[in-house]
N, C-alpha and C positions, 0 to 999 in steps of 0.2 A: 400440594400448595394450593388453599383455599384464592380463589378471585381478591377478596380482602388485602390477603400480604400481599398477593403478588401486584396491588394499585400499588402501594405505598414504594420497593421497589427505584433506586433511582439509578440511571443512566450514567455504566461509567465507564467515560470516552479518555481511551489513551496512547490520543496522534502522538505525535509531536504537535507544538503548539502552531505551525503555521498552517496547520490542517484541521487543527481543532478546531475552537470561536467560529467559522461559519454551520459545519455540521453541530454546534452546541444552541447555535442561535434556530436552527431546524429544530434543535430534539425538544428544544425550551417551546417553538411553536403548534406543537402536539400534548403540550400540556406535560412532558414528561422533566423533572429536574435532572439535573445531573452534574460529576462532579469531575471532574478535570486530573484526570490523572496518568500521569506520557509515560510511555514504558520504553521512546525513543528518542531520542536526536539528532536533529538534522544540521547539517555543516557545511556551509560553501567552503573550498579547496582554497588554501591559501593561496597557491598561485595559480591565476586563472588565462596567463600566458596560452596553454596548450587548447582552447575549449576558444580564447577568443581568435589564435588561426586556426582552427578547424572552423570557424562560422566565415570566415574568410574565404573561403574555398571548399564552401556545401557542392558547388559544382560538381566536385570529384568523383559525388557519391550518386550512385541509383537510387537510395531509399537509404533510407535514416531511422531505427530504431527505436523507443526510449521503452523505456523499465520498467520508470514511475511516474506521476505528476512528479513527485520531485529532481528528478531528469530532468524534465520540462524543463520544468521554475528556473532551476544554474541555468539552464544551456541559453535559452528564452532571454534573459534576466542579459546578454549583449548580439542577442536579430534585431533589429533595425524592420524586415520585411523579412515576411517566408519565399522562397521563392517557388509558385504555387504549381511549378511543373516537375517537383522535387517530390513523391509521393514520401508516403511515413504510416508507420506501424508501430501502434499500442498496446496494449497490452488490457486494460480496465478501464470501464464508465469514467472512474476519477482519473485520468490520461486524458481517456479524450475532451473533458471538461474542462480539464487544463487550458489544452490546447485553443477549448471556445474562448476563456482568460484570454490569450495572448494573440485571438486577434484570426484562431487557425478553425476551418469547420470543414466537411463535408461541401459546403459550396462555394471554396476558392481549394481544394486538395485532396487525390486522392487521398484518404485513410483506410488503413488496416489495419483490424479487428478482430478479436474469433468472434463469430456468427451464433455460439451461444452463448448467452450470459449468464447461466452457469456454472459455466469453465472457463475462466479468463487466467490461464497464464502463459507459461511461453509456449507448451505442447499445444494449447489451442490459438494462439496467435501460425505457431510456423505450418498448420494445417492450411493458413489462411491465405499463403505467399508463394507465388507462379518463383519457385528457385527454375525454371529451365527460364526464363526470363532475364534471373540476372546472375546467368553464369558468367564468371571471366569477367565482370563490373566487381565496383568494394562501394560496399556496403557499410553505413556508420553504427554502433551500437549506444548509445546513452549510457551512464549506470552510475550505479555508486562502482564507489571503491572495491565494496566484493558482490557476490554473485554469485547466483551459480552459471553456470558455462552453455547449458544445452542451448540457447541460442547461436551465439558460435560458437559452437562444435558442428550443428545446422549446416553454413550456412555455407562451412568452409570444406563439411563433406560434398557439398553437389556442384563444389569449385564457384563458391562467391569467396570473393576478399574480404575478409572484415577486420574492421578500426575501431577498438573500441574504445569507449573515451568514460574518464570517468569524469560528473563534474560537480560530486558531495560529497558527502562520508558520510557512517550513521554511525551511533555508541549508544548503548548504553547512558540513560543518566546516571547520577550520582546519587550511589544507593542512604541520600544523609536521615542525621534523625526525626529534621523532620519527613521525608518521605515514608520511614521506616513508621513513626508512628499514624499518620494513612493513612496508610494500605492494614494496620492489624487495625482500627479504625472500624475501616471498610468489609473486614472479615466478622464483623459483627453483627450485617446483619447481611438479606439475599439481595444482591441488587444484578440486575444487563449490565456485563462487561463489553466493551464493544472495541472489538478483536482485528484489528486487520492486518498483520504479519505476523508472522509463525516465530521471527527475531524475537516481539515483546512479549510472548505470552509462555518463552526460554527467561525472556529475562525475569515473566513474575514467581514461574513456578521459583527458580533464584534465588528473590530474595526470600517470596514466603519462605522458602528451606532455612531463610538467615533467622529472621525473626524469634526470641525464644520461644518458649513452647513444645508442648512440641504433636500438634495440632493444626500450625499454621496450612501447607501442605493438602492434608487433607478439607481442607474450607474452602480454599481457594476450589481444589478439584472438584467440588459440592455445589460454586455459585453457576449463575445460566451464562453462559457465551455465543453472543453472536460474532458474527463470522461469514465475509464476502466473498469466501475463495473458500475450494472443498480441500489444499492445498493445508491452509489455515486447520479446518476440521479434521483431517485426515491430522493433524501436528498434533489437538489436542486431545486425539484418539487414545495416540501414545502414552502421552503427559498424563490419562489416567483421569479427566475431564465427562463429567453423568450425565453435562446437561449444554448441551449444542444450536445450536438455531445454525443451520446456512442458508444465505438467501444468495439473491442472486447477485452483481455487479451492479455498485451507487450505493449511494449515499440511499437514493429515495428507497429501494428494497429494505435497506436496513430499518429506514424509520417504520417503514408497514410492519417488519419485527417489527418494532416496537412497540406502536399501535399494537399489537393483535394479542399483546403480551401484558397488557393494563387489566 
């Protein structure tokens, strides 16, 4: 593909609305044009009482693990001040930055996170945790209403009590007529798709399969993906995508990849 043709690619931002706006501004700041095409929606729980109760009893826990920035934002909406003696575990750079927005950083709280920025998942976080020091204690795992059980199982298998707290729910947006029209238009040109969730990627393939015509899936499989997580890259390969750029965790690394594709 020629340099000229690559230079006119749009950046397709697929994050939920709350997470997309700041990133869109960063993309525009590096002189890349972008379109917003959300593949996930984040919803607060109708009943917030359990979250409020847990926040009031944080002293019961020896560690709090947040699986995503969404978990942090939902939980911290009820937190006035984080107890500095209570350590936090997070998976990716986005979660670390979400903590900073809420006034929590490595200067005032112990934050455990994967040391390898190219591998930011539950397995990498588990490798950093001192399970022996937590044996017989209780850990709080803040997540969505659905998700992997790896961390909870890892704690329990080592004698650590785990409370899993759902703080939000995820869903695919409605595949409305306007969304169908936008997706069909996006498939007519080459774009850089920023994908930050395997679930979002599966939704994208599902939607393409529902478009009229017999080549929408093939068209999306030949679009360029930029993903900040090896698990998403693996999902993309399974789903038949041909052009995948894997970056380290965090917006800045994604932006570097976008600059290099110009």
